[in-house]
Structures are given as structure tokens and as C-alpha cells.
C-alpha positions as CSV (number, residue, x, y, z in Angstrom):
1,M,18.4,23.0,-107.3
2,G,21.7,20.9,-107.5
3,K,22.7,18.2,-104.5
4,K,24.7,20.0,-101.6
5,T,28.2,18.9,-100.7
6,K,28.5,16.8,-97.4
7,K,30.8,18.6,-95.9
8,S,34.5,17.5,-94.9
9,Y,36.6,17.6,-91.5
10,S,39.9,16.3,-91.9
11,A,41.1,14.0,-89.5
12,K,43.0,17.0,-87.2
13,L,39.8,19.1,-86.9
14,K,37.8,16.4,-86.1
15,F,40.1,15.7,-83.2
16,Q,40.4,19.2,-82.2
17,I,36.4,19.4,-81.7
18,V,36.3,15.8,-80.1
19,L,38.8,17.4,-78.0
20,E,36.4,20.6,-77.2
21,A,33.7,18.4,-76.4
22,L,35.0,16.3,-74.4
23,T,37.0,19.3,-72.4
24,S,34.9,21.7,-71.8
25,D,31.7,22.7,-70.1
26,K,29.7,23.1,-73.3
27,E,27.2,20.0,-74.3
28,D,27.7,18.5,-77.0
29,A,24.7,20.3,-78.9
30,E,26.6,23.4,-78.7
31,V,29.9,22.4,-79.7
32,A,28.4,20.6,-82.6
33,R,26.3,24.0,-83.8
34,A,30.0,25.7,-83.6
35,Y,31.2,23.8,-86.0
36,D,28.5,23.3,-88.1
37,V,28.5,19.7,-87.9
38,H,25.6,17.0,-87.1
39,P,25.9,16.0,-83.0
40,V,25.6,12.4,-84.7
41,S,28.6,13.0,-86.1
42,L,30.0,14.5,-83.5
43,S,29.5,11.3,-81.5
44,Q,30.3,8.8,-84.1
45,W,34.0,10.8,-84.0
46,K,34.4,10.6,-80.0
47,R,34.0,6.7,-80.3
48,Q,36.5,6.6,-83.0
49,Y,39.3,9.1,-81.5
50,M,38.6,8.5,-77.7
51,S,39.1,5.4,-76.0
52,L,39.7,3.8,-72.7
53,T,39.5,0.9,-71.0
54,N,38.3,-0.5,-67.8
55,T,41.7,-1.4,-66.8
56,E,43.4,1.5,-67.8
57,F,41.2,3.4,-65.8
58,A,42.2,1.2,-62.9
59,S,45.4,2.2,-63.3
60,I,45.4,5.5,-63.5
61,M,43.3,5.3,-60.0
62,Q,45.1,3.9,-58.4
63,D,48.4,5.2,-59.5
64,K,49.8,7.2,-56.2
65,S,52.3,9.2,-58.1
66,K,49.6,11.5,-59.3
67,R,50.1,14.9,-57.9
68,I,50.0,18.8,-58.2
69,E,52.9,21.3,-58.3
70,G,51.6,24.8,-56.9
71,N,49.2,27.0,-55.7
72,I,45.9,26.9,-57.5
73,A,43.8,30.0,-58.2
74,W,39.8,30.8,-59.4
75,V,39.2,33.1,-61.6
76,G,36.1,34.1,-63.0
77,D,34.2,31.8,-65.8
78,E,34.2,33.4,-69.6
79,D,30.1,33.2,-69.4
80,H,29.9,36.0,-67.2
81,S,28.8,34.5,-64.8
82,P,28.7,34.1,-61.1
83,A,30.9,31.1,-61.8
84,C,34.9,30.9,-61.0
85,I,36.9,28.2,-62.1
86,F,40.3,26.7,-62.1
87,R,42.7,24.3,-64.0
88,A,45.7,22.2,-62.5
89,D,47.7,20.0,-64.4
90,V,48.1,16.4,-63.0
91,E,51.4,14.8,-63.3
92,S,52.3,11.4,-62.6
93,E,55.6,8.9,-63.2
94,A,53.3,7.0,-65.7
95,G,52.7,10.2,-67.5
96,W,49.0,10.5,-68.5
97,P,47.7,13.3,-69.7
98,L,45.5,14.8,-67.3
99,F,44.2,18.2,-65.3
100,I,41.8,18.9,-63.2
101,Q,38.9,21.3,-63.7
102,G,36.9,22.6,-60.9
103,R,34.1,25.3,-61.3
104,Y,32.1,26.4,-58.2
105,N,28.7,29.0,-58.5
106,P,28.3,30.1,-55.0
107,L,24.9,31.8,-56.0
108,A,23.6,28.4,-57.2
109,R,25.2,26.1,-54.8
110,T,26.7,24.4,-57.0
111,L,30.7,22.3,-57.2
112,T,32.6,20.4,-59.6
113,Y,35.6,18.5,-59.7
114,A,36.6,16.6,-62.8
115,L,39.3,14.4,-63.8
116,I,40.1,14.6,-67.2
117,L,41.9,12.5,-69.2
118,K,42.9,14.2,-72.7
119,T,42.9,11.8,-74.7
120,A,38.8,10.4,-73.5
121,G,37.9,13.6,-71.7
122,R,35.7,13.4,-67.9
123,I,36.9,10.3,-66.8
124,Y,36.0,10.8,-62.9
125,G,34.9,13.9,-60.8
126,L,32.4,14.8,-58.7
127,D,29.6,17.1,-58.1
128,L,28.0,18.6,-55.7
129,G,24.2,20.7,-55.6
130,K,22.6,18.7,-58.6
131,D,20.8,15.7,-59.4
132,H,21.9,12.8,-62.0
133,H,20.0,10.4,-63.7
134,N,22.4,7.2,-64.7
135,P,21.8,5.9,-67.8
136,Q,20.1,3.1,-66.0
137,C,17.5,6.1,-65.1
138,D,18.2,5.4,-61.5
139,Q,18.6,9.0,-60.1
140,V,21.1,10.0,-57.6
141,G,21.0,12.8,-55.6
142,E,22.8,16.1,-55.3
143,K,26.6,14.5,-53.7
144,H,27.2,12.3,-56.1
145,K,30.5,10.6,-58.2
146,H,31.0,9.8,-61.8
147,T,33.3,7.3,-62.7
148,W,34.0,5.5,-66.2
149,S,33.2,3.1,-67.3
150,E,33.3,1.3,-71.1
151,N,30.3,1.1,-71.8
152,Y,29.1,4.3,-70.2
153,R,31.6,6.5,-70.4
154,D,31.1,9.5,-67.9
155,K,27.9,9.0,-67.5
156,E,27.5,6.6,-64.5
157,A,27.3,8.1,-61.0
158,Y,26.7,7.1,-57.3
159,V,26.3,8.1,-53.8
160,P,30.0,9.1,-52.1
161,N,30.2,8.6,-48.6
162,D,34.0,10.1,-48.1
163,I,32.8,13.4,-49.3
164,T,31.0,15.3,-46.0
165,A,32.3,18.6,-46.2
166,Q,29.8,20.9,-47.6
167,V,29.7,22.9,-51.0
168,S,29.7,26.2,-49.5
169,D,34.0,25.0,-48.1
170,P,35.2,24.1,-51.7
171,V,39.0,23.7,-50.7
172,A,37.7,21.5,-47.9
173,V,36.0,19.7,-50.7
174,W,38.6,19.6,-52.3
175,K,41.1,18.3,-49.8
176,Q,38.7,15.2,-49.6
177,F,38.5,14.7,-53.5
178,C,42.5,14.7,-53.1
179,K,42.8,12.5,-51.2
180,E,40.2,10.0,-52.3
181,A,41.1,10.4,-55.7
182,D,44.9,9.5,-54.4
183,I,46.5,13.3,-55.8
184,E,49.1,15.0,-53.9
185,H,48.8,18.3,-54.0
186,D,51.7,20.4,-53.6
187,G,50.0,23.5,-52.2
188,E,47.0,24.8,-51.8
189,L,43.6,26.0,-53.4
190,N,43.2,29.5,-52.5
191,K,40.0,30.2,-51.6
192,P,37.0,31.7,-54.0
193,P,36.7,35.6,-54.8
194,P,34.1,37.0,-52.6
195,L,30.5,37.0,-55.1
196,Q,29.5,40.5,-55.8
197,V,25.8,39.6,-55.8
198,E,24.5,43.0,-56.6
199,M,25.6,42.0,-60.3
200,F,23.6,39.5,-60.9
201,D,19.9,38.1,-61.0
202,E,19.9,34.8,-59.3
203,H,16.6,33.1,-60.7
204,E,19.0,33.8,-63.7
205,Y,21.8,31.0,-62.2
206,L,19.4,29.0,-60.0
């Protein structure tokens, strides 16, 4: 039996795969399978292509020129789940390639707003309705914010005191999230479309 030839990937394709892993809702293992890439290789590529220093992260968060133009509408999730999603570009005087992804699942009662830097992935985010374990193994509650660090990337989270709106009111949560993240939204976030409960098995999405 001949020796198996090691599959090679161009630098452009590696970057494309890494960017998908960082900006999609898919797990790294799922992205790796889709491209027939070993998960270890994907992790190595992420470290190679995507970097952000703590100083750069602080500059992004302290930049008060961050803004979103226009109204934002929720759309149905591509996986035909009861969740709805949106994506909104974030402009700034510094020109950081930023956007925000939102995801709301009224059946599972979960809500996520993630600030994503195209060259690093999620650098800041809010989750409501699901627990999280930090790299140090301490558990934070169902309301937590992810923040960037060079050591742990976006895997470390804390419980915020500035988010008081409930998961059932995504618009109110959005306003609090934007205020705390110093993002000016020149427009409105529309209310999510009503859920057609009869179309989904509640236990499947909890």
C-alpha cells in the first residue's frame, strides 16, 4: 500500500478556513470536517493568522467613534432553527474591520451579541441564557460577557452589572450592549419576528 500523500492548502485557503471558523456559529471541529482539515491544524492556523494584542483590544473598545448606520432587521437562521440572526457592520475613524452578529432563540431563551474583528474573530460579546466555563474552570452564570486577552483570546468571561434587561427583550438588551461597548447606533434594531411555535419541537432546541 502506497504512503498517503499529505494534503496541502494554499495560504489563501487557510485564511478563508480560519475566517469561517472565527466568524460563523459553527464549532471549529465542524469547520475542520467541512474542509477535511485536522482540528489541530486549524488551531495552529488560527494562531498563525489571527493575532490581537491587549493594547489593540483596549484601543478598539475605547474608540468612541464606533458606529452603526441604519436600521437592523432580524432574519431567519440558515439551519432552520427557531433562532433569528443579524449582521451589522461597525464603522470607526480608525477603520477597524468590525461587525456585530446577533442571534436570538426565543424557544431556548438565549440571546447573543458578538463584536467580531475580521482578523481575529470574536473579541467581545454578550451571552444571555447559557452558562460558560472560563479557562480557569470557574463557571459564570447565564448572563456573561466575553472579553479578549492574548492568553485566552475570547474564552474568558465575567458577569456584567450593566446589563439589566431581560433575554425576552432583545431590543432593550441591544441598547444597553451598545452603550457599554461605546457603539453609537444611528438607527433602530427591529423587534424579532414572531415565532411560529407549532413549527418546532421545543425539546429539540432547549
